C-alpha positions, 0 to 999 in steps of 0.5 A: 453437515449444514446444507444451507448456503451462507453468504460471505461477510465482507468487511469494508470501510470508507476511505480516509482523505489524504492517506493516498497522497501521503502513501505516494509521497512515501513511496517516491521518497523511498525510491529516490533514497534507494536510487541514491544508494545504488548511484553511490555504490556504482560511482 
């Protein structure tokens, strides 16, 4: 066995501007759509 301690490698990247906004817009539209479906099934 190898008794030497090895450091864990971490994969990282720089954030791309704009994706966070698009993500929240997509989540909002999806939530509104599901709410509309729920509303139509209850009425």
